[in-house]
N, C-alpha and C positions, 0 to 999 in steps of 0.2 A: 773806357770809363767804367768803374765797378758799379755793380748794382746789387741790391739785396737778393740773395738766392732763396733763403728760407728762414723761418722762425721756428725754433725748437721749443716745445712745451712738454714737460714731463707730466703725465697724467696717472691717476689712480685707476679709473675705469675707462679703457679705451673706447668701448662701444658707446658709452654715454657721451664721451667727448666728441666722437665722430658725429653723432646725432646733433649735438650743439652746434658745431662749426659748419656742418652741411646745411643746417637750417638757418642759422644767423647769416652766413656769408655766401650761401649757394656754392660751397666748394664741393669738389668731387674727389673721391678716393681714387688715387692713381697708383698706389703701392700699399701693400699690406704684407709685411714679411717679419720673420724672426731674425734678430741680430744676435749672433753669438760666435764664439771661437776666440782664438788667441788675439786677432786683430781688435775685436771688440773689447776684450779684456784690457789690451794696451790703451785703447781710446778712453775707457772709463776709469781705469785703475782699480777695478773690482774683479777679483779672481772669480771665474765662473760666471761673469755677467752675461745676462740674457735680457732682451727686450723685444717687445712687439713694436715695430715701427710702422706707422701709418702716415703716408704722405697725402696731403690734400692739396688740390690745385684749383685755381679759379678758371671759369670758362674763358678761353682766350689766353690763358697763361698769366704770369706775374709772379709775385713772391709766394712761395709755397709754404704751408704750415705742416711741420713735422711733429707728430705726436708719438711719444715714446712711453711705453708702459714697462717698467723694469719688473722682472720676475725672478723669483728664486729658482733653484734647480728643479723643484717640483711644480712650478707654475704659479706659486702664490706671490702676490705683490711684495716687493722689498719694503722694509721700513722707510718711512718718509724722511728719516734723517740720514739716509745713505748719501754721501756727498754728491756724486753725479746723478743720483736718482731723486734728489730733492724736488718735490713738485713745484711747478710754477715758474713765474717770470714776473717782473714788476708790471709791465704793461707793454703791449705792442698796438700800433694804430694801423687800421685798414681804411683805405680811401674807398668810399661808397658814393653811388649816385643818388640814393634815396634812403635816408635814415629810417624814416617811418616804415618803409617796406621791409627793412632788415629786422626791425623791432616787432613787427606784426606777429602775433601768436605768442609772445613772451608773456608769462604769467604776471610779472611785475615789471613793466617796461621802465627804464630809467628816464630821468629828466633830459630833455634835449637842450643844450646850452649854445647860445650864439656867442662866439668869441668876439670880444670888442674889436672894432676896425683899427684901432691904434696898434693892436697886436698882429692881426692878419688883415691888411687893408683890402685884400680881394674878396673877403668874406668867408666865413667858416662856421659851420655848426658841428657840435660834437656831442657824443653820448658814451658813457662808460657802462659796459656790462661785464658781469663776471662769468667765466666758464665754469664747468662743474667742479674744478679743483681750486677755484678762486682766483685764477689769473685774470687780470683786468684787460679787457679788449676795448680799445677806443675805436668808435666808429667816427670817421672824419668826412664830412661832406663840404666841399668847397663850392662857392658861387662861381668862381673862375679859376683859372690857373693860379695856384697859390703864389702870393708875393708876400714877403716879410719885412717890408720896409723900404 
């Protein structure tokens, strides 16, 4: 059975994004490397493509978050309209045990919303937060194993 391996988010400031995701989701950096060379140019379609790649993982494993910061040959960030290097993603959802604990310490915590039981009968609460580049991260807290009808 396939499972989600990782979510890729292109970021402008990798250190700021690492701080955000490690605080919000208690993720840990498991890899921090430069991606470059012919293989990476082939993947991105960008001649001379270079990116700092940071992989974050949850305690005990699960779906990883891959942060990519695309760099020019001299290390400056690429323009945000570079096709594969365009920042963001519409949103991704992370299942959490305690939304309030995740949101603690945020300057402007979002509203926590209870999803109506006719949508998720087993019970779900959710909140949307924005990472430093504007990507929406949904925090999903289920009362029981999710059932959808």
